[in-house]
N, C-alpha and C positions, 0 to 999 in steps of 0.2 A: 611957851619954846617948847620946842619937844628940842632933848638931849641925849637921842642914840637908842638903838635896840636892842634887846638882849633874847638872844633865845632863848627858848623856857618850851618842859617837858615835862605832862603831866600827863595821869594813867590812873585808870578807875579798872577792878575786876567787877563784872558785875553780880551782885550776886544776890538781884531779884528781878521781878520784872518791871520797876516801876523805874519812870523816869529820873537818869540819873547823873550828877550835875560830873561833867568829865574836868573843866576850867572855866574859869569865874578869871575876869577882868578884873585887878585891883584898881581902886580910887587911886584916882592922880596918875591914870595908865589909859595907854590903846594899843588894840594887842591888834594882829595881822597873824590871821591861820593860816600857816602857810602846809601842814599836812594833817590827815588824822589817820591813823594804823586802830584796825578790830580786827581782832585774832580770836579766831575760834578753837579752844582748848581742849574740847569733842571728839573723840579720834572716831566715834559711830557716828553721829547724825549731825545734820545742817543745825545751825541757828540761826534765827532771825533777828536781825538790827535794825532803828532806824535810828538816825541822826537828827538834832536840831539846834537851834540856835533862837536863843533867848536875849530877844531887845529888848532892856531895860527901861529903855525912855515909851515905849508903846505897849511895854506890859504881855506881849506878844512871845508865843513862841510860834516859828516861823520851820519847818521842814528844809531838812538839805539831802535827808533821803525819803523814798516811802521803807517800806518794809521790805529789805535786802536780806537775802539768803545767802551766807559764809560757809562755804562745803566742809564737814566734819576735815579739822588740822587746817582748814584754809584759812585766808584771810582777806580782808578789805583795804586798800590803799588808796586814797583821795591825795592826790600831790599836785605839783604847781598848781594848786588852788588859792585864791588870796579873798581870803572873806574877814573884813574892817569890822573892829570891835570898841565898842566904847564901855568906861567907866561900869562895873555891875554886871555887862550884858555876860551870858554862858554859853559853853555848849554842852549840849547832854546826849545821849542814848537812852534806850530802853532796847531794854533785852527780851526777845519771846518767849525765853526758857533762862532759870537763874543758873550761875557757875556754869556756862556755858564760855562768856567772850570776855576778854579785855577792850580795852578803847585807850589808844595816848594819840593825844596832839602835841603838836610842834605848834608852839608858835613866838612868834617875833614879839614881843613886849615893849614899848615904848613911854618911859618917862614926861608925863606933863609936866609944864612948869619948875621951879628949881626945888 
């Protein structure tokens, strides 16, 4: 039984070029990703970003974007999106260079059960 949703914002600065978790669906929840915003904090150079969705039930990463270039001081805004996630699913980000990007997700988090 669903009891209602709560908007949750989760942000991370990408300090390495490793795949980095931005948001994980808690147990006993489902989530709907509403927006993903990535900002390039480097004033001089573009930065490359790859966004992925990890499906915990199949233990598989799926690309949401390819290697996307974000202009110096620019941003990528994925809005009006609906990505349904189950408990344990993850939104992750991989930067082409460390310390250039921040990524924020806005999700509707829904409690399942009592």
